[in-house]
C-alpha positions as CSV (number, residue, x, y, z in Angstrom):
1,M,77.9,182.7,-102.6
2,Q,74.3,181.7,-101.5
3,Q,74.1,179.2,-104.3
4,E,77.4,177.6,-103.3
5,R,76.1,177.2,-99.7
6,E,72.9,175.6,-101.0
7,Q,75.1,173.1,-103.0
8,L,77.1,172.3,-99.8
9,R,73.9,171.6,-98.0
10,S,72.7,169.4,-100.8
11,Q,75.9,167.4,-100.8
12,C,75.7,167.0,-97.0
13,S,72.3,165.5,-97.5
14,Q,73.7,163.1,-100.0
15,L,76.4,162.0,-97.6
16,E,73.7,161.2,-95.0
17,Q,71.8,159.2,-97.5
18,L,74.9,157.2,-98.4
19,D,75.5,156.4,-94.7
20,S,71.9,155.2,-94.5
21,E,72.4,152.9,-97.5
22,K,75.6,151.5,-96.0
23,T,73.7,150.6,-92.8
24,A,71.0,148.8,-94.8
25,A,73.7,146.8,-96.7
26,I,75.2,145.7,-93.4
27,S,71.8,144.6,-92.2
28,Q,71.3,142.5,-95.4
29,L,74.7,140.8,-94.8
30,Q,73.6,139.8,-91.3
31,Q,70.3,138.4,-92.6
32,L,72.2,136.4,-95.3
33,D,74.4,135.0,-92.5
34,S,71.3,133.9,-90.6
35,E,69.9,132.1,-93.7
36,K,73.2,130.4,-94.2
37,T,73.1,129.1,-90.6
38,A,69.6,127.7,-91.1
39,A,70.6,126.0,-94.3
40,I,73.6,124.3,-92.6
41,S,71.3,123.2,-89.7
42,G,69.0,121.6,-92.3
43,L,71.9,119.7,-93.8
44,Q,72.9,118.4,-90.4
45,Q,69.4,117.1,-89.8
46,E,69.4,115.3,-93.1
47,R,72.7,113.7,-92.2
48,E,71.3,112.5,-88.9
49,Q,68.3,110.9,-90.7
50,L,70.6,109.1,-93.1
51,R,72.7,107.7,-90.2
52,S,69.5,106.5,-88.5
53,Q,68.5,104.6,-91.6
54,L,71.9,103.0,-92.0
55,E,71.8,101.8,-88.4
56,Q,68.9,99.5,-89.2
57,L,71.1,97.1,-91.2
58,D,71.8,93.7,-89.6
59,S,74.8,92.9,-87.4
60,K,76.9,91.5,-90.3
61,K,77.2,95.1,-91.6
62,T,78.1,96.7,-88.3
63,A,81.8,97.0,-89.0
64,A,81.2,98.6,-92.4
65,I,78.6,101.0,-91.0
66,S,81.1,102.1,-88.3
67,Q,83.6,103.0,-91.0
68,L,80.9,105.1,-92.9
69,Q,80.1,106.9,-89.7
70,Q,83.8,107.6,-89.1
71,L,84.1,109.1,-92.6
72,D,81.0,111.1,-92.1
73,S,82.5,112.5,-88.9
74,E,85.7,113.5,-90.8
75,K,83.6,115.2,-93.4
76,T,81.7,117.0,-90.7
77,G,85.1,118.2,-89.3
78,E,86.0,119.5,-92.8
79,I,82.7,121.4,-93.0
80,S,83.3,122.7,-89.5
81,G,86.8,123.9,-90.6
82,L,85.2,125.7,-93.6
83,Q,82.7,127.3,-91.3
84,Q,85.5,128.5,-89.1
85,E,87.4,129.9,-92.1
86,R,84.1,131.6,-93.2
87,E,83.7,133.1,-89.8
88,Q,87.3,134.4,-89.8
89,L,86.8,135.9,-93.2
90,R,83.5,137.5,-92.2
91,Q,85.2,139.1,-89.2
92,Q,88.0,140.4,-91.4
93,L,85.4,141.8,-93.8
94,E,83.6,143.5,-90.9
95,Q,86.9,144.9,-89.7
96,M,87.7,146.3,-93.1
97,E,84.2,147.8,-93.4
98,S,84.6,149.4,-90.0
99,E,87.9,150.9,-91.1
100,K,86.3,152.3,-94.3
101,T,83.5,153.7,-92.2
102,A,85.9,155.4,-89.9
103,E,87.7,157.0,-92.9
104,I,84.4,158.3,-94.3
105,T,83.5,159.6,-90.8
106,E,86.8,161.5,-90.6
107,L,86.3,163.0,-94.1
108,Q,82.7,164.0,-93.1
109,Q,84.0,165.7,-90.0
110,A,86.7,167.5,-92.0
111,W,84.1,168.6,-94.5
112,E,81.9,169.9,-91.7
113,Q,84.8,171.9,-90.3
114,L,85.7,173.3,-93.7
115,R,82.0,174.3,-94.3
116,W,82.0,176.2,-91.0
117,Q,85.2,178.0,-92.0
118,L,83.6,179.0,-95.3
119,E,80.6,180.5,-93.5
120,Q,82.9,182.4,-91.1
121,M,85.0,183.7,-94.0
122,E,82.2,185.0,-96.3
123,S,83.2,188.6,-95.6
124,E,86.9,188.1,-96.2
125,K,88.8,188.3,-99.4
126,T,87.7,186.5,-102.6
127,A,91.1,184.9,-103.0
128,E,90.9,183.2,-99.6
129,I,87.4,182.0,-100.3
130,T,88.5,180.6,-103.7
131,E,91.4,178.8,-102.0
132,L,89.1,177.2,-99.5
133,Q,86.7,176.2,-102.3
134,Q,89.5,174.5,-104.1
135,A,90.4,172.6,-100.9
136,W,86.8,171.6,-100.4
137,E,86.6,170.4,-104.0
138,Q,89.7,168.2,-103.4
139,L,88.2,166.9,-100.2
140,R,84.9,166.2,-102.0
141,W,86.8,164.3,-104.6
142,Q,88.5,162.2,-102.0
143,L,85.1,161.5,-100.4
144,Q,83.7,160.3,-103.7
145,Q,86.7,158.0,-104.2
146,Q,86.2,156.5,-100.7
147,T,82.4,156.0,-101.5
148,A,83.3,154.2,-104.8
149,E,85.7,152.0,-102.9
150,M,83.0,151.3,-100.3
151,I,80.6,150.2,-103.0
152,E,83.2,148.0,-104.6
153,F,84.0,146.5,-101.2
154,Q,80.3,145.7,-100.5
155,Q,80.0,144.0,-103.9
156,K,83.1,141.9,-103.0
157,C,81.4,140.9,-99.7
158,Q,78.3,139.8,-101.5
159,R,80.3,137.6,-103.9
160,L,82.3,136.0,-101.1
161,Q,79.1,135.4,-99.1
162,S,77.6,133.6,-102.0
163,Q,80.7,131.4,-102.5
164,L,80.8,130.6,-98.7
165,Q,77.1,129.6,-98.8
166,Q,77.7,127.1,-101.7
167,Q,80.8,125.4,-100.2
168,P,79.2,123.3,-97.4
169,S,76.2,122.1,-99.6
170,Q,78.6,121.2,-102.4
171,L,80.9,119.2,-100.1
172,N,78.0,117.3,-98.7
173,A,76.6,116.6,-102.1
174,D,79.9,115.3,-103.4
175,F,80.4,113.1,-100.3
176,R,76.9,111.6,-100.7
177,D,77.3,111.0,-104.4
178,S,80.7,109.3,-104.1
179,T,79.6,107.1,-101.2
180,F,76.4,106.1,-103.0
181,A,78.5,105.2,-106.1
182,E,80.7,102.9,-104.0
183,L,77.6,101.2,-102.4
184,Q,75.2,101.3,-105.3
185,A,75.4,97.6,-106.0
186,L,74.7,96.8,-102.3
187,L,71.9,99.4,-102.0
188,T,70.1,98.1,-105.1
189,K,70.5,94.4,-104.3
190,Y,69.9,94.5,-100.5
191,P,66.0,95.1,-100.6
192,S,65.7,92.0,-102.9
193,A,68.0,89.9,-100.7
194,R,66.0,90.9,-97.6
195,Q,62.8,89.9,-99.3
196,I,64.2,86.5,-100.3
197,A,65.4,86.0,-96.7
198,E,61.9,86.8,-95.3
199,T,60.3,84.4,-97.9
200,K,62.9,81.6,-97.4
201,P,64.1,81.8,-93.8
202,D,66.0,78.5,-94.3
203,L,68.2,79.8,-97.1
204,P,71.9,79.4,-96.2
205,A,73.6,82.6,-95.1
206,K,76.6,81.9,-97.4
207,N,74.3,82.5,-100.4
208,M,74.2,86.1,-99.2
209,M,77.9,86.6,-98.9
210,K,78.4,88.0,-102.4
211,L,76.0,90.8,-101.4
212,F,78.7,92.4,-99.3
213,T,81.4,92.4,-102.0
214,P,80.8,96.1,-102.7
215,L,81.6,96.9,-99.1
216,E,84.8,95.0,-99.3
217,N,85.7,96.7,-102.6
218,M,84.9,100.1,-101.1
219,L,87.2,99.5,-98.1
220,E,90.0,98.3,-100.4
221,N,89.6,101.4,-102.6
222,W,89.7,103.7,-99.5
223,G,92.9,102.0,-98.3
224,Y,91.4,100.4,-95.2
225,E,93.1,97.1,-94.1
226,P,91.4,94.7,-91.6
227,I,93.1,94.0,-88.3
228,A,93.3,90.2,-87.8
229,S,90.3,88.0,-88.8
230,V,87.2,86.8,-87.0
231,W,87.8,84.0,-84.3
232,E,91.6,84.2,-84.9
233,Q,93.8,83.7,-81.8
234,V,96.3,86.5,-81.4
235,R,98.4,88.2,-78.7
236,Y,96.7,91.2,-77.1
237,N,98.1,94.5,-78.3
238,R,96.5,97.6,-76.7
239,N,97.4,99.6,-79.8
240,L,95.4,97.3,-82.1
241,H,92.8,95.6,-79.9
242,K,90.0,96.6,-77.6
243,A,89.4,94.0,-74.8
244,D,86.0,93.2,-73.4
245,T,87.4,93.3,-69.9
246,D,90.0,95.5,-68.2
247,D,92.1,92.7,-66.7
248,I,93.6,91.4,-70.0
249,Q,97.3,92.0,-70.0
250,E,99.6,93.0,-72.9
251,G,100.8,89.9,-74.8
252,E,98.0,87.6,-73.5
253,M,96.4,85.2,-76.0
254,V,92.9,86.3,-76.9
255,Y,90.3,85.6,-79.6
256,V,89.1,88.2,-82.2
257,R,85.4,88.6,-81.9
258,F,85.1,91.5,-84.3
259,V,87.7,92.7,-86.8
260,G,89.1,96.2,-86.7
261,Y,90.5,98.4,-89.5
262,K,93.6,100.6,-90.1
263,S,94.7,103.0,-92.7
264,G,98.5,102.8,-93.1
265,D,99.9,103.2,-89.6
266,R,96.7,104.9,-88.3
267,V,94.2,102.6,-86.5
268,V,90.7,103.7,-87.6
269,C,88.9,101.3,-85.1
270,P,90.6,98.5,-83.0
271,A,89.6,94.9,-83.2
272,K,87.3,93.7,-80.4
273,V,88.9,90.7,-78.5
274,S,88.0,88.3,-75.7
275,R,89.5,85.5,-73.8
276,T,86.8,83.1,-75.0
277,L,84.7,82.4,-78.1
278,P,81.0,81.8,-78.3
279,A,79.9,78.3,-77.4
280,G,80.4,75.7,-80.1
281,I,82.9,77.9,-82.1
282,K,86.4,76.6,-82.8
283,P,89.3,79.0,-83.1
284,K,90.1,79.9,-86.7
285,N,93.8,78.9,-86.5
286,S,93.3,75.7,-84.5
């Protein structure tokens, strides 16, 4: 009977060690979440640097850059949605872990109560002690099963954490690669064209028009259609146009200063219109 009590005390010590290991694992999960947040912050800083570089292009690329910024914003929304899903999943995992911990705590309390009963019944009949020992063995087996499930649950948490860390970086990499592929011809030719323009300032601007063909192809591939054309006279439509003054009325004749774009029935950015054109410019449809 003394040896059995020593075994019970040893197993109690093992349970306390398992509880300590579980606390350390939870701390590691929290540290991994902090590292993930730092990595996402670094990606956001890189995105801001890229947007600052793109803003240095001349005014003729303003409309195209606006569309790229819009797409970048949509990608950011997708990443934000993934982060929200990850946060929800993390909360669910923490809740499941809390439930598992509560079950283990209940089993530990039940085991402590049973051990106390065994100590109180040492002087009683051997049959009763044997019956309690069998009940304790069954309870110990249940505790071992719960511990195995907890270990498996922690391994699943680590796998899910690794997958969640890879998703934002992969989405950003795919978006950068696909956008670079669309604009590769422009990005490789633009430095040379800028050098030529600086060397020959009198070179006609129309010689540079072919440089923007990749932008036009990219917009066509993405399904973006222009709203009106530059210097065209149209009737003002608040759903398609953005006036330079607040007193322009619906249906009033205006001139398109900068084209807009739409995707199907959705207006991505309205065309900018005005009552007048720059001095010396004739309307396109005159």
